[in-house]
C-alpha positions in Angstrom: -2.4 -23.3 -8.9 -1.2 -24.2 -12.5 2.0 -23.5 -13.7 0.8 -24.2 -17.7 1.3 -21.3 -20.2 -2.4 -21.5 -21.5 -3.5 -21.1 -18.0 -1.6 -18.6 -16.4 -1.2 -14.7 -17.2 1.9 -13.7 -19.5 3.2 -11.6 -16.4 3.8 -15.3 -14.8 5.4 -16.6 -17.9 8.8 -17.9 -16.8 8.2 -18.2 -13.3 10.4 -20.4 -11.1 9.4 -23.9 -10.7 10.9 -24.1 -7.2 8.2 -24.7 -4.1 10.5 -22.0 -2.7 8.7 -19.7 -5.2 5.4 -21.4 -5.6 5.4 -20.8 -1.4 5.9 -17.1 -2.1 3.6 -16.4 -5.2 1.2 -18.5 -2.9 1.7 -16.5 0.3 1.8 -13.0 -1.9 -1.7 -13.2 -3.5 -3.6 -15.2 -0.3 -1.9 -11.8 1.3 -3.6 -9.6 -1.2 -6.5 -11.4 -1.5 -7.3 -11.1 2.3 -6.3 -7.3 2.0 -8.9 -7.0 -0.9 -11.9 -8.8 0.8 -11.2 -7.3 4.3 -11.4 -4.0 3.3 -13.8 -4.3 0.9 -12.5 -3.1 -2.3 -14.5 -5.1 -4.9 -17.1 -2.7 -7.0 -18.3 -5.6 -9.7 -17.5 -4.1 -13.2 -15.8 -1.5 -11.6 -12.1 -0.2 -13.4 -9.2 0.3 -11.2 -6.2 2.8 -12.0 -3.1 0.5 -11.1 -0.1 2.9 -10.6 3.1 1.0 -12.1 6.3 3.0 -10.9 8.6 0.7 -11.9 10.1 -0.6 -8.5 9.6 -3.9 -7.2 6.3 -2.9 -5.5 4.1 -2.3 -8.1 5.5 -4.7 -10.2 4.4 -7.3 -7.4 1.1 -5.6 -7.1 0.4 -5.8 -11.2 1.4 -9.6 -11.5 -0.7 -10.5 -7.9 -3.7 -8.4 -9.5 -3.7 -10.0 -13.1 -3.8 -13.1 -11.3 -6.5 -13.1 -9.3 -8.6 -11.2 -12.0 -7.1 -14.0 -14.3 -8.2 -16.7 -12.2 -11.7 -15.1 -11.7 -11.6 -13.7 -7.9 -11.1 -10.4 -9.3 -14.3 -8.7 -11.0 -12.9 -5.6 -12.0 -11.4 -4.3 -15.3 -7.5 -3.0 -14.9 -5.7 -0.3 -16.3 -2.2 0.4 -15.3 -0.6 3.5 -15.7 2.5 5.0 -15.3 3.5 8.9 -15.0 7.0 9.7 -16.2 7.7 12.9 -14.4 10.9 13.4 -15.7 13.2 13.2 -13.4 16.4 13.1 -14.8 17.5 9.4 -16.3 14.2 8.0 -16.2 14.5 5.0 -18.6 10.8 6.5 -20.4 10.9 2.8 -22.3 11.0 0.4 -19.9 7.6 0.5 -19.0 5.7 0.6 -22.0 7.7 -2.1 -23.7 7.4 -4.4 -20.8 3.3 -3.7 -20.5 3.5 -3.8 -24.2 5.2 -7.5 -24.6 2.7 -8.3 -20.8 -0.5 -7.7 -23.2 -0.9 -5.6 -20.1 -3.5 -2.8 -20.9 -1.8 0.5 -20.3 -1.7 5.0 -20.2 1.8 6.3 -20.0 1.7 10.1 -18.9 4.0 12.1 -19.0 3.8 15.3 -17.1 7.4 17.5 -15.7 6.6 17.9 -12.0 10.3 17.4 -11.5 11.0 20.8 -12.5 8.3 22.1 -10.7 9.6 20.4 -7.6 13.5 22.1 -8.2 11.6 25.6 -8.6 9.6 25.1 -5.5 11.4 23.2 -3.0 14.7 24.9 -1.4 18.2 23.1 -1.9 19.2 20.6 1.0 15.3 20.3 1.5 13.9 16.8 0.6 11.4 17.3 -2.6 9.4 13.7 -1.9 6.3 15.5 -0.1 5.4 17.9 -2.9 6.2 15.1 -5.9 4.0 13.1 -3.8 1.3 15.5 -4.1 1.6 16.3 -7.9 2.2 12.8 -8.4 -1.6 12.4 -6.8 -3.2 14.9 -8.1 -2.4 14.0 -11.5 -2.9 10.2 -10.8 -6.6 11.5 -9.8 -7.3 13.2 -13.0 -6.5 10.0 -15.2 -8.3 8.0 -13.0 -11.5 10.7 -13.9 -10.5 10.6 -17.6 -10.1 7.0 -18.0 -13.6 6.2 -15.6 -12.0 4.5 -13.0 -13.2 4.4 -9.8 -10.0 3.8 -7.7 -7.0 4.8 -7.4 -4.2 1.4 -6.5 -1.4 2.0 -4.9 2.0 -0.5 -4.3 2.2 0.2 -0.3 3.2 -3.2 1.6 2.6 -3.5 4.7 6.3 -2.2 6.0 5.1 1.3 4.1 2.5 1.3 6.2 4.3 0.3 9.7 6.7 2.9 9.0 4.3 5.7 8.1 2.7 4.6 11.9 6.3 5.7 13.4 6.8 8.5 10.7 3.3 10.1 12.3 4.3 9.0 15.8 7.6 10.3 15.9 7.2 13.6 14.1 3.9 14.1 13.9 2.6 13.5 17.3 -0.7 11.5 15.8 -1.5 8.0 15.5 -1.9 7.6 11.6 -0.8 5.8 8.8 -1.4 4.6 5.4 -5.3 3.0 5.2 -5.8 0.1 3.0 -8.9 1.5 1.5 -9.3 5.8 1.5 -12.2 7.7 -0.2 -10.1 11.1 -1.5 -11.3 14.8 -0.2 -13.8 15.1 -3.0 -15.4 11.8 -2.7 -15.1 10.8 -6.3 -12.3 7.7 -6.1 -11.6 5.4 -4.0 -7.3 5.0 -2.8 -6.7 0.6 -2.5 -3.5 -0.4 -1.2 -4.6 -4.1 -2.1 -0.4 -5.4 -0.5 -1.2 -3.6 3.1 -0.3 -7.5 4.6 2.3 -8.1 2.6 6.1 -7.8 3.3 8.3 -5.7 1.7 10.9 -8.9 1.7 8.1 -11.2 -0.3 8.0 -7.7 -3.3 11.6 -7.6 -3.6 12.1 -11.7 -3.7 8.6 -12.1 -5.8 10.0 -9.3 -8.3 14.2 -10.4 -8.7 13.0 -13.8 -9.2 10.9 -13.0 -12.2 13.0 -10.7 -13.6 11.2 -7.9 -13.9 12.8 -4.7 -14.8 13.3 -2.7 -12.0 13.9 1.0 -12.1 15.7 2.5 -8.9 13.3 4.9 -7.1 16.2 7.6 -6.5 16.7 9.1 -9.8 15.8 12.4 -8.1 18.3 12.0 -5.5 16.2 13.0 -2.9 16.4 9.8 -1.3 19.2 9.7 1.2 18.7 11.0 4.8 15.4 11.2 5.2 13.3 10.5 8.6 11.9 7.7 6.7 15.0 5.6 6.4 15.7 6.5 10.0 12.4 5.0 10.8 13.2 1.6 8.2 16.8 1.0 10.1 15.1 1.0 13.5 12.4 -1.5 12.6 15.6 -3.7 10.9 17.2 -3.4 13.7 14.5 -4.5 15.9 13.2 -7.5 13.9 17.1 -8.8 13.6 16.8 -9.3 17.0 13.3 -10.3 17.5 12.4 -12.0 14.4 8.7 -11.6 13.8 8.4 -7.8 15.7 7.4 -5.9 12.2 4.2 -8.6 12.0 3.0 -8.3 15.4 2.9 -4.6 15.6 0.9 -4.4 12.1 -1.3 -6.6 13.8 -1.4 -4.1 16.7 -2.5 -1.2 13.8 -5.5 -3.9 13.9 -6.4 -4.1 17.0 -6.7 -1.0 18.4 -8.8 -0.1 21.8 -9.9 3.9 21.8 -11.1 3.0 25.5 -7.2 2.3 26.4 -5.9 5.9 24.4 -6.2 8.9 25.3 -8.4 10.4 22.6 -11.5 11.5 24.1 -12.7 12.7 20.3 -12.9 8.6 19.5 -14.0 7.6 23.2 -16.6 9.2 25.7 -14.1 9.4 29.3 -16.3 12.0 30.3 -19.7 10.3 29.6 -18.0 6.9 31.7 -20.1 5.6 34.6 -19.8 3.2 37.4 -22.3 0.8 38.4 -23.1 1.1 42.2 -21.9 -1.2 44.4 -25.2 -3.2 45.2 -25.7 -3.6 41.5 -22.2 -5.6 40.8 -22.7 -7.6 44.1 -25.9 -8.7 42.7 -24.1 -9.5 38.8 -21.8 -11.2 41.1 -19.1 -10.6 38.5 -17.1 -7.2 38.3 -19.1 -4.7 36.4 -17.6 -2.9 33.3 -18.5 0.5 33.2 -21.5 2.0 31.2 -21.8 4.8 29.1 -24.4 7.7 29.2 -26.3 8.0 26.1 
């Protein structure tokens, strides 16, 4: 990658010239491009609504997508969007000023969903679930108004792993946040291009670039969440066995329905064995046969 000021997007101006940072940047761009291609996210000429919260992950997403677009590797139109939900203390001028300075097309939307959440959620309960639903509904609306075909989110590899274990421990199901999802109405895709990117890489990238990070705990609802407990568990596993996060993530890409227990995705009842003579004639252990 070239680093002359006239050959990069303004989001990368002032990037550290160290070898370490260049490797980090290359790795994130490569991982993001891999996910985009692997999960078929590109519709040539489409428009994406890139959701920007002001956290490290969304800044990384914004920069990498513009890097790919700048290089001619992402033939879509990008519109950055921040939804100001009315949380007390939210620095409303930070993102508009940053996006204008970077020359990034954007839309800033104010919707006081915070007051709705405070009114509906009993004291002592976490607000994240309702807040997330209200936010998603508004983002879908904005995407339709702007002629976008996809809502693009900054969830990374670690978010996906944490969600998997949240569903496993608390939801009794094997599921997580997919890199590509069609909404219930069927008119919008939800993309997560950072699906293969580690959280630690997002954190280091945004910090090294000096992006103006807005904390994610403005509403005060983050303490004691079950997700934080799962995150601490994964941190401990990673500390004891470096590389375990990546192995678990790869497992999500290597599922075997016949070795799980869900008859809705594998026809256990329809399994048939070969007779002994056929098996001997084939001179090998015969695989099970499914009835049509």
